[in-house]
TORPA-647489 format. One record per residue (C-alpha): chain; x, z, y. Coordinates in Angstrom, 2 decimals, always signed. Each point is the difference from the previous one (the first is absolute). Layout:
BEGIN
<pt 'A',<X,Z,Y>>,
...
***
This chain:
BEGIN
<pt 'A',<+0.09,+0.10,-0.03>>,
<pt 'A',<+2.74,+0.61,+2.50>>,
<pt 'A',<+1.44,-3.60,-0.46>>,
<pt 'A',<-3.44,-1.38,+0.54>>,
<pt 'A',<-0.60,+2.06,+3.05>>,
<pt 'A',<+3.56,-1.20,+1.07>>,
<pt 'A',<-0.87,-3.57,-0.31>>,
<pt 'A',<-3.45,+0.53,+1.80>>,
<pt 'A',<+2.03,+1.50,+2.99>>,
<pt 'A',<+2.40,-2.86,-0.13>>,
<pt 'A',<-2.82,-2.59,+0.10>>,
<pt 'A',<-1.37,+1.89,+3.08>>,
<pt 'A',<+3.23,-0.19,+1.82>>,
<pt 'A',<+0.80,-3.54,-0.51>>,
<pt 'A',<-0.83,-2.64,+2.56>>,
<pt 'A',<-0.10,-3.21,-1.75>>,
<pt 'A',<-1.41,-1.62,-3.08>>,
<pt 'A',<+3.02,-0.41,-2.06>>,
<pt 'A',<+0.97,+3.72,+0.55>>,
<pt 'A',<-3.53,+0.83,-1.07>>,
<pt 'A',<-0.04,-2.20,-3.23>>,
<pt 'A',<+3.27,+1.29,-0.94>>,
<pt 'A',<-1.34,+3.74,-0.01>>,
<pt 'A',<-3.57,-1.13,-1.29>>,
<pt 'A',<+1.92,-1.68,-3.02>>,
<pt 'A',<+1.77,+3.21,-0.85>>,
<pt 'A',<-2.99,+2.03,+0.51>>,
<pt 'A',<-2.20,-1.96,-2.56>>,
<pt 'A',<+2.81,-0.13,-2.54>>,
<pt 'A',<+0.47,+3.62,+0.24>>,
<pt 'A',<-3.79,+0.78,-0.28>>,
<pt 'A',<-0.02,-2.31,-3.04>>,
<pt 'A',<+2.96,+1.71,-1.73>>,
<pt 'A',<-1.50,+3.27,+0.85>>,
<pt 'A',<-3.12,-0.79,-1.77>>,
<pt 'A',<+1.51,+0.54,-3.31>>,
<pt 'A',<-1.93,-2.78,-1.62>>,
<pt 'A',<+2.33,-1.87,-2.55>>,
<pt 'A',<+0.82,-3.51,+1.31>>,
<pt 'A',<-1.64,+0.61,+3.53>>,
<pt 'A',<+3.24,-0.26,+2.12>>,
<pt 'A',<+1.08,-3.10,-1.69>>,
<pt 'A',<-3.53,-1.64,+0.39>>,
<pt 'A',<-0.03,+1.07,+3.47>>,
<pt 'A',<+3.40,-1.37,+0.82>>,
<pt 'A',<-0.81,-3.34,-1.59>>,
<pt 'A',<-3.42,-0.39,+1.52>>,
<pt 'A',<+0.86,+1.03,+3.47>>,
<pt 'A',<+3.31,-2.07,+0.19>>,
<pt 'A',<-2.22,-3.11,-1.39>>,
<pt 'A',<-2.43,+0.70,+2.97>>,
<pt 'A',<+2.75,+0.82,+2.74>>,
<pt 'A',<+0.77,-3.98,+0.17>>,
<pt 'A',<-3.45,-0.26,+1.23>>,
<pt 'A',<+0.05,+3.01,+2.50>>,
<pt 'A',<-0.26,-0.96,+3.82>>,
<pt 'A',<+0.93,+2.44,+2.85>>,
<pt 'A',<-2.62,+2.21,+0.80>>,
<pt 'A',<-0.38,+1.43,+3.46>>,
<pt 'A',<+1.48,+3.42,+0.34>>,
<pt 'A',<-3.23,+1.75,+1.16>>,
<pt 'A',<-1.41,-1.13,-3.37>>,
<pt 'A',<+2.84,+1.25,-1.91>>,
<pt 'A',<-0.33,+3.47,+1.79>>,
<pt 'A',<-3.76,+0.21,-1.29>>,
<pt 'A',<+1.38,-0.85,-3.44>>,
<pt 'A',<+2.61,+2.75,+0.15>>,
<pt 'A',<-2.98,+2.47,+1.20>>,
<pt 'A',<-1.24,-0.76,-3.61>>,
<pt 'A',<+3.37,+0.55,-1.49>>,
<pt 'A',<-0.18,+3.40,+1.70>>,
<pt 'A',<-3.16,+1.00,-1.25>>,
<pt 'A',<+0.80,-1.06,-3.50>>,
<pt 'A',<+3.20,+2.14,-0.03>>,
<pt 'A',<-2.28,+2.98,+1.35>>,
<pt 'A',<-2.39,-0.57,-2.78>>,
<pt 'A',<+2.98,-0.14,-2.59>>,
<pt 'A',<+1.35,+3.30,+1.47>>,
<pt 'A',<-3.32,+1.91,-0.20>>,
<pt 'A',<-0.51,-1.39,-3.72>>,
<pt 'A',<-3.12,-1.69,+0.94>>,
<pt 'A',<-0.03,-3.04,-2.58>>,
<pt 'A',<-3.39,-1.15,+1.09>>,
<pt 'A',<+1.04,-0.48,+3.60>>,
<pt 'A',<+3.20,-1.51,-0.67>>,
<pt 'A',<-1.62,-2.62,-2.30>>,
<pt 'A',<-2.67,-0.77,+2.63>>,
<pt 'A',<+2.91,-0.27,+2.63>>,
<pt 'A',<+2.04,-2.12,-2.46>>,
<pt 'A',<-2.95,-2.33,-0.74>>,
<pt 'A',<-0.93,-0.35,+3.63>>,
<pt 'A',<+3.41,-0.70,+1.13>>,
<pt 'A',<+0.52,-2.73,-2.76>>,
<pt 'A',<-3.41,-1.53,+0.72>>,
<pt 'A',<+0.89,-0.41,+3.85>>,
<pt 'A',<+3.10,-1.84,-1.25>>,
<pt 'A',<-2.06,-2.33,-2.23>>,
<pt 'A',<-2.28,-0.54,+3.19>>,
<pt 'A',<+2.83,-0.80,+2.22>>,
<pt 'A',<+1.91,-2.15,-2.40>>,
<pt 'A',<-2.61,-1.76,-1.98>>,
<pt 'A',<-2.62,-0.87,+2.78>>,
<pt 'A',<-3.23,-1.20,-1.46>>,
<pt 'A',<+0.57,+1.09,-3.80>>,
<pt 'A',<-2.42,+2.36,-1.35>>,
<pt 'A',<+0.89,+3.46,-1.18>>,
<pt 'A',<-0.06,+0.84,-3.50>>,
<pt 'A',<-2.07,+3.31,-0.71>>,
***
């Protein structure tokens, strides 16, 4: 959790997309590794690096809102609130889906 909090702070301090993306990449990799699910970190690494080829720079204000979600997720994990953490993670990924795959339907 301390590493995740450090990355949230780093994302909050950077002033550009490239700096944010570097810390964001590390945050999501750390989260996948911390999940303790066999293969999750490897799957995250493979899928995220395939998707990064298609990422476009987001506005810093958009990224700051995304980082607010990161902070709430870390707070839920620290509190041991698995239900809240799950909802926050789902919402975070759904927003990414909406911003990257405009017009595609959500799977439920």
